[in-house]
N, C-alpha and C positions, 0 to 999 in steps of 0.2 A: 504493500499499498503506501509505503514511504517513497517508492521510486516514480510513481506516477506524476507527482508535481513536477520532478526532474525532466521527465521524459516529455511532458506538457511544455514546459519552459524551453527545451531544446527544439520543440517543432516551432514554437513561436519565433525563435530566433532564427531559425531555418526560413520560415516564411518572411521574415522581415528582410533577409539577405537576397531571397529570391526575388521580392518586390523591387529592390533597389537595383537590381541587375537588369531589370527590365526596361528601366528609363535611362536617358542620358543625364548624368547628373550635371552637366555643364552645358546648357543648350547654347547655341550661338545666336549672334545677331540675325543671322540670315534666317535662322529657324523662326525667331520671333516675328521679323517683317513679314514671312510667308503666311504665318498663322494670322496675323492682323489684317493682311491685304488679300485673302484668300477670295477666290470666286472663278471667273471665267479666264484667268491668266495663269500662267506657270512662272514662278519666280518669287521676289525679284532676285536678278543676278546682279551682284554689287561689285564695282570696280572703283577701288580707292587711288585717288591720284591719276586716274587714266580714263581714256575714250576709245571708241571704236575708231579705227583708222580714217573711215571716210568722215565721220562727224567732226574729228579732230583736225582734219584738213581744212575745215571751213571756220573754225575759231579765229577770232582776230589775234594777230601776232602780240606775243607777250603775255597771253592769257595764262592764268594759274589755274590749272584744273583740280577741283575738289575731288570729284568722282562722276560715276555713272550709274544710273538705276535701270536694269531692262526686265521688261516683262515680256514673256512669249506667249502669243494669243492661242487658244485653244479654239479647234473646228467649232464654228456657228456660236462661239460666245465671246469673242472680241478681238480686236486687232493686236499686233504687236506693237510694242512702244519702247523708246529709250529716252532717258533724260539725262543730259550732261549738265553739271553744275560747275561753274568756273566764275574767277573774278577777274575783271578788268581795269586798267587805269584808264581807259577811253570813257567818254561820256556816254549815256544811253543812245543818243542820236549817232554818235560815232559807231557804236556797236552794230547798229542796225544798218548803216551804211556800208560797213564792211561786210556784212552778211549779204546785202544786196549785191555787191561787187564781186564776192567770192562765188555764190551760188550760179550766178551766171543767167543768160536770157530765157533759159528753160523754166526757171522759177518765176512765179508772178506773186505779188503781195496783196493779200487779201485786203479788201476795204471794208468787209464786214466782219471785223475781229470784235467787236463789242457786242455785247447782249442788246436786244432791242430797248429796254428801259433806260440803259446807260447812254446808248447811242442817240436816244430822242430827248432824254431829259434826266433830271435828278442828280444826285450826287456825281460828280466828275472827279476822276482820278488826278492826282496832282501830276505836274510835270516829272516828278521823280520816279514814277511808276509808269512803263511803257510796256505794253504787250502788243506784238505783230505777229502776224501769221503769215507765211510763205507757203505755196502749194505747186505741185507739178501733177500732170496726167500721166506721164510715161517716164517712169513707172509711177503710179499713183502714190504719192507721199505728202505729208504735211508736217512742216517744221512751225514750231511755235516758239517764240522768242520772247522771254519775260526778264525785264530789267528792273532793278530797284537800286537807287543811290545809297550807300551806308558809309558815312564818313567821306573820305577820299576813294572809295573803291566802288565800282559799279559791279554788282552781284547779278548773276545772269544764270538762267535756266534755258537750255535748248531742249526741245521736246520733240521727237520724231515719232510720228504714227504711220504705219504701213500696213496695208491690208487691201484687198479687191475691194472690200466695203467702203473705203475711202472715196471711191468714185461717186457714191451716193452722197457724200457729204459736200464735195467740191463746189456744186452749184450754190450752195447756201453761204460760200466764202465770197462771193462776188459782191454781195450787198447784204445788209442786216434784214431778216425778215421783219416784216412790218407788224405792228400789233394789231390784235382783232379789233374790228369796228367797235367803237363806243368805250374802249377803254381809256381812261384819263390819263395824260401825260403830264409830268412834272417840269417845269422849266429847268434849264441847265443851272446847276449850283456849283459854282467854281470852289475850289479849295482855298483855304486860307494860305496867306502867303506864308512860305516856309513850311506848311504843313504837309503831311503825307494822309491821304485818303484812299481806303481801299473798301469797295463795295462788297457787301456780305450777303444780301438777300433783297428780293423783291417780290411783292405780291400785288396783283393789280386786277380790278375788276370794274364794271361800270359804276359801281357806287364808291370807289376810293382806291387809293394807292397807298401802299406802305412800302417804305425802302429804309434798310438799315445799311450802316456803313461804320468801319473802324477809322477814326480821325485821330492821327497823331500830331500834336501840335505845342507850342509853347504857350499858347494863349489861354486865359481863363476860361471856365464854363460859358460865363456869361458873354464874353467876347465871341466865343464860337457861336453862340445862339443868336447874337446880334448880327454877326457876318452873314448867316443864312437867311435870318429873317430880313435883312435889308433887301437881299435878293428876290426872296418871295414877294415882298411887298412891291418892289418895281415891276413885278411880272403881273400884278394886280391881285394878289392873293392878300387875305386878311387873317391876321394871328388871333384865334379865338380862345385857346387854351394853351398853358405852358406848365409842364411838370418837370421837376427835378429827378433825374433817373442817375442810378448809381454810376460812378466813373472811376476809372482808374489813374492814379498820377504817379509820377516818380521824378526825382530830382537827380540830375547827372552831374 
């Protein structure tokens, strides 16, 4: 009888050891990213400090490559895509000019790179944030260039999407699709001087429009409210209510 507890304890220890051996004790960052972004694509494949040779050849001279993230599309589930992250000492406009020159005449710059609400009105991104799309039909590919100025550096992401289904997207890149009839349109609201604006969501219907944006500025909350209220009044709008919402602030 006295041996049974020892036998049971031994079996519990054995079971614990077997359970540990069934799992990887040190999961990799690759495994975590794959779990979080699972779906219709395989990956991501991550290259630190490097990029595919064909994309690397398109980068502006002197670029500092941070790395590349690639997803491989599954049949009937989604296209393949690669995004190269890099820094440049050039301004955003110079970065875009470099791509336009390097890509050559087979590539076209899309005029419909903004969503309909942003293209027609509402919060406008600041000059520091520039997103431009290039495309070609043979082979069908889309290149999206996103830039953001941080200090003295222009941070850039270059995303390439390639798949036969891209052909269905190309017509929509020639011009932004119009809003359905009856939808309300906000006036264009320029960013505060020296501020950074990033549109995060829009809901629109015949009864009203709701638009949210992240605004980074050195101005006070009231100064930001006054900045946008003045533009709305100039466009014929009337302020009826005003509420204080939570804001995040920091001192650098």
